[in-house]
Backbone of each chain as nested JSON, in Angstrom:
{
  "chains": [
    {"id": "A", "residues": [
      {"number": 1, "name": "MET", "atoms": {"N": [-37.53, -47.735, 131.954], "CA": [-38.457, -46.804, 131.319], "C": [-38.689, -47.192, 129.955]}},
      {"number": 2, "name": "GLY", "atoms": {"N": [-40.433, -47.068, 129.722], "CA": [-40.723, -47.485, 128.568], "C": [-40.592, -46.374, 127.565]}},
      {"number": 3, "name": "VAL", "atoms": {"N": [-41.049, -46.561, 126.049], "CA": [-40.555, -45.42, 124.977], "C": [-41.627, -43.926, 125.274]}},
      {"number": 4, "name": "ILE", "atoms": {"N": [-43.157, -44.761, 125.804], "CA": [-44.049, -43.629, 125.92], "C": [-43.264, -42.129, 127.125]}},
      {"number": 5, "name": "GLU", "atoms": {"N": [-42.58, -43.17, 128.497], "CA": [-42.244, -42.216, 128.969], "C": [-40.577, -41.319, 128.783]}},
      {"number": 6, "name": "ARG", "atoms": {"N": [-39.937, -42.129, 128.029], "CA": [-38.832, -41.521, 127.529], "C": [-39.34, -40.536, 126.733]}},
      {"number": 7, "name": "ALA", "atoms": {"N": [-40.186, -41.067, 125.933], "CA": [-40.594, -39.7, 124.938], "C": [-41.215, -38.198, 125.334]}},
      {"number": 8, "name": "ILE", "atoms": {"N": [-41.93, -38.637, 126.589], "CA": [-42.502, -37.618, 127.772], "C": [-41.481, -36.56, 128.112]}},
      {"number": 9, "name": "ASP", "atoms": {"N": [-40.53, -37.679, 128.774], "CA": [-39.072, -36.708, 129.506], "C": [-38.576, -36.007, 128.828]}},
      {"number": 10, "name": "ALA", "atoms": {"N": [-38.463, -36.454, 127.149], "CA": [-37.27, -35.611, 126.106], "C": [-38.234, -34.072, 125.962]}},
      {"number": 11, "name": "LEU", "atoms": {"N": [-39.477, -33.74, 126.518], "CA": [-40.205, -32.989, 125.575], "C": [-40.496, -31.505, 126.405]}},
      {"number": 12, "name": "PRO", "atoms": {"N": [-40.433, -30.678, 125.3], "CA": [-39.914, -29.204, 126.36], "C": [-40.998, -29.188, 127.161]}},
      {"number": 13, "name": "PRO", "atoms": {"N": [-40.749, -28.64, 128.729], "CA": [-41.085, -28.039, 129.408], "C": [-42.649, -27.936, 129.444]}},
      {"number": 14, "name": "ALA", "atoms": {"N": [-43.19, -27.505, 128.964], "CA": [-44.521, -27.076, 128.558], "C": [-45.57, -27.831, 128.014]}},
      {"number": 15, "name": "GLN", "atoms": {"N": [-44.938, -28.475, 127.243], "CA": [-45.579, -29.766, 126.651], "C": [-45.866, -30.93, 127.419]}},
      {"number": 16, "name": "ARG", "atoms": {"N": [-44.618, -31.142, 128.457], "CA": [-44.58, -32.079, 129.039], "C": [-45.3, -31.961, 130.366]}},
      {"number": 17, "name": "ALA", "atoms": {"N": [-45.618, -30.856, 130.979], "CA": [-46.759, -30.373, 131.97], "C": [-48.019, -30.58, 131.226]}},
      {"number": 18, "name": "VAL", "atoms": {"N": [-47.936, -30.219, 130.235], "CA": [-49.918, -30.699, 129.854], "C": [-49.805, -31.922, 129.258]}},
      {"number": 19, "name": "ILE", "atoms": {"N": [-49.035, -32.658, 128.791], "CA": [-49.283, -34.196, 128.609], "C": [-49.533, -35.319, 129.902]}},
      {"number": 20, "name": "THR", "atoms": {"N": [-48.679, -34.837, 130.598], "CA": [-48.754, -35.312, 131.836], "C": [-49.824, -35.316, 132.581]}},
      {"number": 21, "name": "LEU", "atoms": {"N": [-50.327, -33.561, 133.065], "CA": [-51.451, -33.596, 133.834], "C": [-52.795, -33.823, 132.804]}},
      {"number": 22, "name": "ARG", "atoms": {"N": [-53.057, -34.323, 131.692], "CA": [-54.046, -34.403, 130.729], "C": [-54.138, -36.072, 130.374]}},
      {"number": 23, "name": "ASP", "atoms": {"N": [-53.156, -36.491, 129.98], "CA": [-53.002, -37.932, 129.818], "C": [-52.298, -38.91, 130.672]}},
      {"number": 24, "name": "ILE", "atoms": {"N": [-51.793, -38.36, 131.811], "CA": [-50.8, -39.251, 132.707], "C": [-52.019, -39.058, 133.805]}},
      {"number": 25, "name": "GLN", "atoms": {"N": [-52.427, -37.809, 134.677], "CA": [-52.948, -37.675, 135.557], "C": [-54.707, -37.389, 134.958]}},
      {"number": 26, "name": "GLY", "atoms": {"N": [-54.806, -37.427, 133.993], "CA": [-56.274, -37.254, 133.433], "C": [-56.71, -36.297, 134.268]}},
      {"number": 27, "name": "LEU", "atoms": {"N": [-56.259, -34.954, 134.325], "CA": [-56.933, -33.915, 134.07], "C": [-58.18, -33.356, 132.846]}},
      {"number": 28, "name": "SER", "atoms": {"N": [-58.879, -32.585, 133.228], "CA": [-59.723, -32.008, 132.323], "C": [-59.067, -31.043, 131.809]}},
      {"number": 29, "name": "SER", "atoms": {"N": [-59.622, -30.592, 130.368], "CA": [-58.882, -29.652, 129.466], "C": [-58.794, -28.164, 130.324]}},
      {"number": 30, "name": "GLU", "atoms": {"N": [-59.877, -28.094, 130.901], "CA": [-60.466, -26.753, 131.651], "C": [-59.45, -27.337, 132.77]}},
      {"number": 31, "name": "GLU", "atoms": {"N": [-59.546, -27.769, 133.564], "CA": [-58.501, -27.731, 135.1], "C": [-56.968, -27.763, 134.322]}},
      {"number": 32, "name": "VAL", "atoms": {"N": [-56.498, -28.149, 133.467], "CA": [-55.066, -28.037, 132.979], "C": [-54.76, -26.489, 132.247]}},
      {"number": 33, "name": "ARG", "atoms": {"N": [-56.066, -25.926, 132.132], "CA": [-55.88, -24.554, 131.553], "C": [-56.18, -23.753, 132.852]}},
      {"number": 34, "name": "ASN", "atoms": {"N": [-56.68, -23.807, 133.678], "CA": [-56.543, -23.022, 135.237], "C": [-55.196, -23.243, 135.811]}},
      {"number": 35, "name": "ALA", "atoms": {"N": [-54.87, -24.617, 136.069], "CA": [-53.272, -24.646, 136.607], "C": [-52.514, -23.851, 135.924]}},
      {"number": 36, "name": "LEU", "atoms": {"N": [-52.399, -24.435, 134.985], "CA": [-51.158, -23.749, 133.796], "C": [-51.242, -22.329, 133.36]}},
      {"number": 37, "name": "ASP", "atoms": {"N": [-52.64, -21.976, 133.528], "CA": [-52.776, -20.394, 133.094], "C": [-52.757, -20.392, 131.74]}},
      {"number": 38, "name": "LEU", "atoms": {"N": [-53.311, -21.228, 130.969], "CA": [-52.835, -21.304, 129.44], "C": [-54.494, -21.165, 128.6]}},
      {"number": 39, "name": "THR", "atoms": {"N": [-54.832, -20.533, 127.71], "CA": [-55.642, -20.151, 126.68], "C": [-56.388, -21.752, 126.505]}},
      {"number": 40, "name": "GLU", "atoms": {"N": [-57.635, -21.93, 126.042], "CA": [-57.831, -23.067, 125.443], "C": [-57.068, -23.53, 124.132]}},
      {"number": 41, "name": "THR", "atoms": {"N": [-57.07, -22.478, 123.13], "CA": [-56.094, -23.137, 121.975], "C": [-54.855, -22.939, 122.237]}},
      {"number": 42, "name": "ASN", "atoms": {"N": [-54.12, -22.41, 123.197], "CA": [-52.999, -22.621, 123.745], "C": [-52.453, -23.823, 124.626]}},
      {"number": 43, "name": "GLN", "atoms": {"N": [-53.543, -24.621, 125.211], "CA": [-53.463, -25.821, 125.888], "C": [-53.459, -26.729, 124.65]}},
      {"number": 44, "name": "ARG", "atoms": {"N": [-54.471, -26.8, 124.001], "CA": [-54.712, -27.899, 122.262], "C": [-53.374, -28.148, 121.755]}},
      {"number": 45, "name": "VAL", "atoms": {"N": [-52.449, -26.79, 121.261], "CA": [-51.292, -26.646, 120.629], "C": [-50.45, -27.315, 121.216]}},
      {"number": 46, "name": "LEU", "atoms": {"N": [-50.207, -27.115, 122.85], "CA": [-49.33, -27.448, 123.624], "C": [-49.68, -28.958, 123.263]}},
      {"number": 47, "name": "LEU", "atoms": {"N": [-50.885, -29.405, 124.005], "CA": [-51.356, -31.232, 123.356], "C": [-51.103, -31.689, 122.565]}},
      {"number": 48, "name": "HIS", "atoms": {"N": [-51.163, -31.155, 121.6], "CA": [-51.068, -31.881, 120.324], "C": [-49.952, -32.126, 119.654]}},
      {"number": 49, "name": "ARG", "atoms": {"N": [-48.696, -31.161, 120.224], "CA": [-47.385, -31.276, 119.397], "C": [-47.23, -32.036, 120.89]}},
      {"number": 50, "name": "ALA", "atoms": {"N": [-47.323, -32.23, 121.909], "CA": [-46.526, -33.451, 123.052], "C": [-47.047, -35.002, 122.489]}},
      {"number": 51, "name": "ARG", "atoms": {"N": [-48.28, -35.129, 122.236], "CA": [-49.123, -36.171, 121.711], "C": [-48.202, -36.795, 120.382]}},
      {"number": 52, "name": "SER", "atoms": {"N": [-47.972, -35.635, 119.426], "CA": [-47.438, -36.004, 117.915], "C": [-45.893, -36.718, 118.016]}},
      {"number": 53, "name": "LYS", "atoms": {"N": [-45.519, -35.776, 119.064], "CA": [-44.108, -36.376, 119.414], "C": [-43.881, -37.733, 120.187]}},
      {"number": 54, "name": "VAL", "atoms": {"N": [-44.687, -37.762, 121.122], "CA": [-44.886, -39.056, 121.453], "C": [-45.066, -40.397, 120.126]}},
      {"number": 55, "name": "ARG", "atoms": {"N": [-46.116, -40.026, 119.439], "CA": [-46.373, -41.256, 118.229], "C": [-45.454, -41.225, 117.824]}},
      {"number": 56, "name": "SER", "atoms": {"N": [-44.54, -39.873, 117.153], "CA": [-43.284, -40.448, 116.32], "C": [-42.13, -41.075, 117.524]}},
      {"number": 57, "name": "ALA", "atoms": {"N": [-42.295, -40.824, 118.566], "CA": [-41.37, -41.81, 118.952], "C": [-41.871, -43.33, 119.197]}},
      {"number": 58, "name": "ILE", "atoms": {"N": [-43.178, -43.673, 119.33], "CA": [-43.175, -45.039, 119.275], "C": [-42.99, -45.527, 117.927]}},
      {"number": 59, "name": "GLU", "atoms": {"N": [-43.455, -44.627, 116.649], "CA": [-42.929, -45.58, 115.358], "C": [-41.796, -45.474, 115.12]}},
      {"number": 60, "name": "GLU", "atoms": {"N": [-40.959, -44.529, 115.589], "CA": [-39.468, -44.957, 115.392], "C": [-39.107, -46.243, 116.162]}},
      {"number": 61, "name": "TYR", "atoms": {"N": [-39.472, -46.608, 117.454], "CA": [-39.446, -47.807, 117.786], "C": [-39.66, -48.952, 117.231]}},
      {"number": 62, "name": "MET", "atoms": {"N": [-40.581, -48.613, 116.743], "CA": [-41.262, -50.17, 115.797], "C": [-41.028, -50.349, 115.039]}},
      {"number": 63, "name": "ARG", "atoms": {"N": [-39.826, -49.438, 114.233], "CA": [-39.001, -49.535, 112.919], "C": [-37.987, -50.668, 113.002]}}
    ]},
    {"id": "B", "residues": [
      {"number": 1, "name": "MET", "atoms": {"N": [-62.689, -23.524, 114.343], "CA": [-61.951, -24.061, 113.472], "C": [-62.597, -24.045, 112.09]}},
      {"number": 2, "name": "ARG", "atoms": {"N": [-62.422, -23.196, 111.074], "CA": [-63.271, -23.407, 109.894], "C": [-62.236, -23.721, 108.625]}},
      {"number": 3, "name": "LEU", "atoms": {"N": [-62.509, -24.569, 107.634], "CA": [-61.803, -25.021, 106.691], "C": [-62.737, -25.148, 105.568]}},
      {"number": 4, "name": "ASP", "atoms": {"N": [-62.032, -24.77, 104.36], "CA": [-63.235, -24.881, 103.595], "C": [-63.217, -25.782, 102.264]}},
      {"number": 5, "name": "ARG", "atoms": {"N": [-62.239, -26.142, 102.114], "CA": [-62.389, -27.688, 101.384], "C": [-62.261, -28.924, 101.665]}},
      {"number": 6, "name": "GLU", "atoms": {"N": [-62.182, -30.212, 100.882], "CA": [-62.214, -31.087, 101.159], "C": [-60.882, -31.348, 102.018]}},
      {"number": 7, "name": "LEU", "atoms": {"N": [-60.488, -32.219, 102.991], "CA": [-59.276, -32.239, 103.991], "C": [-58.864, -33.478, 103.452]}},
      {"number": 8, "name": "ALA", "atoms": {"N": [-57.09, -32.715, 103.57], "CA": [-56.125, -33.857, 103.031], "C": [-56.017, -34.478, 104.229]}},
      {"number": 9, "name": "CYS", "atoms": {"N": [-55.044, -35.775, 103.694], "CA": [-54.574, -36.407, 105.38], "C": [-53.807, -35.532, 106.136]}},
      {"number": 10, "name": "ARG", "atoms": {"N": [-52.74, -34.646, 105.837], "CA": [-52.226, -33.66, 106.519], "C": [-53.037, -32.935, 107.518]}},
      {"number": 11, "name": "ASP", "atoms": {"N": [-54.065, -32.461, 107.026], "CA": [-55.22, -32.084, 107.504], "C": [-55.569, -32.917, 108.896]}},
      {"number": 12, "name": "ILE", "atoms": {"N": [-55.863, -34.123, 108.246], "CA": [-56.14, -34.958, 109.502], "C": [-55.182, -35.033, 110.594]}},
      {"number": 13, "name": "VAL", "atoms": {"N": [-54.115, -35.259, 110.296], "CA": [-53.094, -35.068, 111.26], "C": [-52.824, -33.997, 112.155]}},
      {"number": 14, "name": "GLU", "atoms": {"N": [-53.481, -33.05, 111.591], "CA": [-53.374, -31.491, 112.175], "C": [-54.321, -31.421, 113.247]}},
      {"number": 15, "name": "LEU", "atoms": {"N": [-55.221, -31.79, 112.718], "CA": [-56.834, -31.673, 113.042], "C": [-57.106, -32.381, 114.486]}},
      {"number": 16, "name": "VAL", "atoms": {"N": [-56.381, -34.088, 114.304], "CA": [-56.799, -34.964, 115.379], "C": [-56.628, -34.922, 116.561]}},
      {"number": 17, "name": "THR", "atoms": {"N": [-55.996, -33.629, 117.09], "CA": [-56.421, -33.545, 118.65], "C": [-57.747, -32.644, 118.671]}},
      {"number": 18, "name": "ALA", "atoms": {"N": [-57.844, -31.769, 118.084], "CA": [-59.322, -30.694, 118.118], "C": [-60.382, -31.814, 118.074]}},
      {"number": 19, "name": "TYR", "atoms": {"N": [-60.154, -32.644, 117.334], "CA": [-61.198, -33.848, 116.708], "C": [-61.639, -34.893, 117.926]}},
      {"number": 20, "name": "LEU", "atoms": {"N": [-60.6, -34.577, 119.062], "CA": [-60.371, -35.628, 120.147], "C": [-60.849, -34.811, 121.261]}},
      {"number": 21, "name": "GLU", "atoms": {"N": [-60.56, -33.412, 121.159], "CA": [-61.012, -32.541, 122.254], "C": [-62.556, -32.096, 121.769]}},
      {"number": 22, "name": "HIS", "atoms": {"N": [-63.119, -32.777, 120.821], "CA": [-64.224, -31.968, 120.459], "C": [-64.425, -30.776, 120.224]}},
      {"number": 23, "name": "ALA", "atoms": {"N": [-63.531, -30.071, 119.743], "CA": [-63.187, -29.071, 119.348], "C": [-63.605, -28.214, 117.872]}},
      {"number": 24, "name": "LEU", "atoms": {"N": [-64.015, -28.9, 117.01], "CA": [-63.829, -29.271, 115.631], "C": [-65.157, -28.31, 115.45]}},
      {"number": 25, "name": "ALA", "atoms": {"N": [-65.675, -26.848, 114.636], "CA": [-67.046, -26.528, 114.516], "C": [-67.887, -27.808, 113.736]}},
      {"number": 26, "name": "PRO", "atoms": {"N": [-68.817, -27.517, 113.864], "CA": [-69.533, -28.94, 113.456], "C": [-69.404, -29.181, 111.409]}},
      {"number": 27, "name": "LYS", "atoms": {"N": [-69.173, -27.93, 110.603], "CA": [-69.101, -28.249, 109.191], "C": [-67.437, -28.905, 109.412]}},
      {"number": 28, "name": "ASP", "atoms": {"N": [-66.345, -28.823, 109.765], "CA": [-65.117, -29.468, 109.882], "C": [-65.458, -30.675, 110.443]}},
      {"number": 29, "name": "LEU", "atoms": {"N": [-65.933, -30.625, 111.38], "CA": [-66.154, -32.038, 112.2], "C": [-66.988, -33.114, 111.147]}},
      {"number": 30, "name": "GLU", "atoms": {"N": [-67.502, -32.601, 110.327], "CA": [-68.638, -33.23, 108.897], "C": [-67.428, -33.938, 107.909]}},
      {"number": 31, "name": "ARG", "atoms": {"N": [-66.528, -33.005, 107.685], "CA": [-65.159, -32.918, 106.707], "C": [-64.293, -33.842, 107.323]}},
      {"number": 32, "name": "PHE", "atoms": {"N": [-64.27, -33.574, 108.558], "CA": [-63.092, -34.863, 109.459], "C": [-63.624, -36.125, 108.75]}},
      {"number": 33, "name": "GLU", "atoms": {"N": [-64.976, -36.449, 109.451], "CA": [-65.383, -37.88, 109.635], "C": [-65.492, -38.37, 107.988]}},
      {"number": 34, "name": "GLU", "atoms": {"N": [-65.819, -37.121, 107.004], "CA": [-66.123, -37.66, 105.477], "C": [-64.849, -38.432, 105.027]}},
      {"number": 35, "name": "HIS", "atoms": {"N": [-63.872, -37.864, 105.666], "CA": [-62.371, -38.066, 104.985], "C": [-62.037, -39.714, 105.799]}},
      {"number": 36, "name": "LEU", "atoms": {"N": [-62.463, -39.821, 106.861], "CA": [-62.094, -41.317, 107.679], "C": [-63.081, -42.235, 106.911]}},
      {"number": 37, "name": "VAL", "atoms": {"N": [-63.667, -42.013, 106.193], "CA": [-64.83, -43.007, 105.489], "C": [-64.295, -43.718, 104.556]}},
      {"number": 38, "name": "PHE", "atoms": {"N": [-63.31, -42.246, 103.657], "CA": [-62.769, -43.113, 102.702], "C": [-61.482, -43.185, 102.573]}},
      {"number": 39, "name": "CYS", "atoms": {"N": [-60.475, -43.063, 104.272], "CA": [-59.278, -43.36, 104.153], "C": [-58.723, -44.204, 104.828]}},
      {"number": 40, "name": "ASP", "atoms": {"N": [-58.356, -45.664, 104.985], "CA": [-58.058, -46.203, 105.79], "C": [-56.9, -45.529, 106.42]}},
      {"number": 41, "name": "GLY", "atoms": {"N": [-55.726, -45.385, 106.031], "CA": [-54.508, -44.63, 106.82], "C": [-55.031, -44.014, 107.454]}},
      {"number": 42, "name": "CYS", "atoms": {"N": [-55.862, -42.714, 107.258], "CA": [-56.418, -41.844, 108.708], "C": [-57.196, -42.407, 109.733]}},
      {"number": 43, "name": "GLY", "atoms": {"N": [-57.818, -43.397, 109.343], "CA": [-59.133, -44.302, 110.507], "C": [-57.696, -44.881, 111.08]}},
      {"number": 44, "name": "THR", "atoms": {"N": [-56.339, -45.529, 110.564], "CA": [-55.351, -45.969, 111.453], "C": [-54.456, -45.134, 112.442]}},
      {"number": 45, "name": "TYR", "atoms": {"N": [-54.375, -43.771, 111.961], "CA": [-53.588, -42.691, 112.584], "C": [-54.494, -42.584, 113.715]}},
      {"number": 46, "name": "LEU", "atoms": {"N": [-55.905, -42.615, 113.379], "CA": [-56.717, -42.095, 114.827], "C": [-56.713, -43.275, 116.023]}},
      {"number": 47, "name": "GLU", "atoms": {"N": [-56.373, -44.229, 115.364], "CA": [-56.69, -45.498, 116.335], "C": [-55.651, -45.898, 117.208]}},
      {"number": 48, "name": "GLN", "atoms": {"N": [-54.208, -45.533, 116.266], "CA": [-53.383, -45.365, 117.062], "C": [-52.931, -44.433, 118.043]}},
      {"number": 49, "name": "MET", "atoms": {"N": [-53.567, -42.777, 117.53], "CA": [-53.424, -41.794, 118.976], "C": [-54.3, -42.621, 119.893]}},
      {"number": 50, "name": "ARG", "atoms": {"N": [-55.605, -42.905, 119.801], "CA": [-56.533, -43.463, 120.444], "C": [-55.847, -44.367, 121.637]}},
      {"number": 51, "name": "GLU", "atoms": {"N": [-55.145, -45.356, 121.252], "CA": [-54.614, -46.472, 121.415], "C": [-53.189, -45.852, 122.963]}},
      {"number": 52, "name": "MET", "atoms": {"N": [-52.535, -44.933, 121.749], "CA": [-51.688, -43.928, 122.76], "C": [-51.732, -43.416, 124.128]}},
      {"number": 53, "name": "ILE", "atoms": {"N": [-53.113, -42.467, 123.743], "CA": [-53.363, -42.222, 124.952], "C": [-53.873, -42.829, 125.992]}},
      {"number": 54, "name": "SER", "atoms": {"N": [-54.912, -44.034, 125.548], "CA": [-55.106, -44.814, 126.75], "C": [-54.074, -45.48, 127.473]}},
      {"number": 55, "name": "ALA", "atoms": {"N": [-52.967, -45.93, 126.773], "CA": [-51.883, -46.501, 127.275], "C": [-50.503, -45.526, 127.78]}},
      {"number": 56, "name": "THR", "atoms": {"N": [-50.692, -44.196, 127.348], "CA": [-50.151, -42.981, 128.258], "C": [-51.128, -43.341, 129.692]}},
      {"number": 57, "name": "GLY", "atoms": {"N": [-52.422, -42.827, 129.897], "CA": [-52.975, -43.559, 131.472], "C": [-52.96, -44.401, 131.876]}},
      {"number": 58, "name": "ARG", "atoms": {"N": [-52.159, -45.556, 131.499], "CA": [-52.134, -46.415, 132.369], "C": [-50.623, -46.404, 132.573]}},
      {"number": 59, "name": "LEU", "atoms": {"N": [-50.237, -45.694, 132.711], "CA": [-48.521, -45.478, 132.944], "C": [-48.602, -45.159, 134.603]}},
      {"number": 60, "name": "GLY", "atoms": {"N": [-49.626, -44.86, 135.444], "CA": [-49.36, -44.449, 136.677], "C": [-48.472, -43.378, 137.417]}},
      {"number": 61, "name": "PRO", "atoms": {"N": [-48.763, -43.082, 138.35], "CA": [-48.451, -42.107, 138.843], "C": [-46.903, -41.835, 138.363]}},
      {"number": 62, "name": "VAL", "atoms": {"N": [-46.484, -40.445, 138.169], "CA": [-45.049, -40.184, 137.795], "C": [-44.155, -40.201, 138.655]}},
      {"number": 63, "name": "SER", "atoms": {"N": [-43.178, -40.413, 138.661], "CA": [-42.338, -40.788, 139.983], "C": [-41.636, -39.592, 139.85]}},
      {"number": 64, "name": "LEU", "atoms": {"N": [-41.603, -38.9, 141.388], "CA": [-40.923, -37.677, 141.48], "C": [-39.097, -37.682, 141.13]}},
      {"number": 65, "name": "PRO", "atoms": {"N": [-38.754, -36.294, 140.55], "CA": [-37.338, -36.093, 139.986], "C": [-36.985, -36.375, 141.356]}},
      {"number": 66, "name": "ALA", "atoms": {"N": [-35.507, -37.005, 141.617], "CA": [-34.85, -37.373, 143.187], "C": [-34.893, -36.134, 144.063]}},
      {"number": 67, "name": "GLU", "atoms": {"N": [-34.198, -34.678, 143.261], "CA": [-34.077, -33.74, 144.282], "C": [-35.528, -33.507, 144.928]}},
      {"number": 68, "name": "LEU", "atoms": {"N": [-36.552, -33.099, 143.898], "CA": [-38.396, -33.07, 144.256], "C": [-38.456, -33.687, 145.544]}},
      {"number": 69, "name": "GLU", "atoms": {"N": [-37.766, -35.391, 145.368], "CA": [-38.44, -36.013, 146.489], "C": [-37.939, -35.607, 147.569]}},
      {"number": 70, "name": "GLN", "atoms": {"N": [-36.409, -35.563, 147.722], "CA": [-35.39, -34.976, 148.752], "C": [-35.781, -33.7, 149.543]}},
      {"number": 71, "name": "ARG", "atoms": {"N": [-36.42, -32.713, 148.683], "CA": [-37.053, -31.653, 149.169], "C": [-38.776, -31.852, 150.166]}},
      {"number": 72, "name": "LEU", "atoms": {"N": [-39.554, -32.345, 149.742], "CA": [-40.711, -33.458, 150.045], "C": [-40.134, -33.965, 151.418]}},
      {"number": 73, "name": "LEU", "atoms": {"N": [-39.336, -34.947, 151.078], "CA": [-39.11, -35.436, 152.611], "C": [-38.264, -34.762, 153.746]}},
      {"number": 74, "name": "GLU", "atoms": {"N": [-37.475, -33.616, 153.578], "CA": [-37.158, -32.191, 154.084], "C": [-38.27, -31.838, 154.667]}},
      {"number": 75, "name": "ALA", "atoms": {"N": [-39.299, -31.439, 153.874], "CA": [-40.548, -30.488, 154.538], "C": [-41.293, -31.37, 155.608]}},
      {"number": 76, "name": "PHE", "atoms": {"N": [-40.903, -33.001, 155.64], "CA": [-42.095, -33.707, 156.296], "C": [-41.004, -33.897, 157.677]}},
      {"number": 77, "name": "ARG", "atoms": {"N": [-39.44, -33.516, 157.601], "CA": [-38.855, -34.087, 158.672], "C": [-39.033, -33.528, 159.632]}},
      {"number": 78, "name": "GLY", "atoms": {"N": [-39.024, -33.86, 160.689], "CA": [-39.526, -33.451, 162.035], "C": [-40.475, -32.77, 162.506]}},
      {"number": 79, "name": "TRP", "atoms": {"N": [-41.626, -33.363, 161.731], "CA": [-42.742, -32.814, 161.598], "C": [-43.736, -33.478, 162.294]}},
      {"number": 80, "name": "SER", "atoms": {"N": [-44.622, -32.816, 163.496], "CA": [-45.435, -33.826, 164.26], "C": [-46.493, -33.096, 164.11]}},
      {"number": 81, "name": "PRO", "atoms": {"N": [-48.024, -34.341, 164.113], "CA": [-49.167, -33.175, 164.064], "C": [-49.426, -32.365, 165.557]}},
      {"number": 82, "name": "ALA", "atoms": {"N": [-50.318, -31.201, 165.144], "CA": [-50.137, -30.205, 166.179], "C": [-50.885, -31.062, 167.547]}}
    ]}
  ]
}
């Protein structure tokens, strides 16, 4: 498993669900909001946290 | 989302997802892009984010956890089209 997959695996469930649907499966933010019953802001906050953690994991990995 | 001062690098980091989601108010979008003009570090940060998102998109289908796969196979066992 690569660094991105490991980082996604380690995320809390809601963050993992949002980044998986958005960035791996390629769903739109509206589709994800509907599927997971999230507000626009919540969806974005979860995506932001998830992406930030994955980015940190890559940064860590590159050290 | 509204901010009424010049953006610091930490604001860029905080707003990067809103920026990529096209969710910034016009005024904030202007400030965000202004910052990028003079800050190479944040330009690199944004580029890394884009690269990462695109790499994530190339991971392919997520493999199913073993117990879910088992359940899926169970659901199909003995099934035949009507």
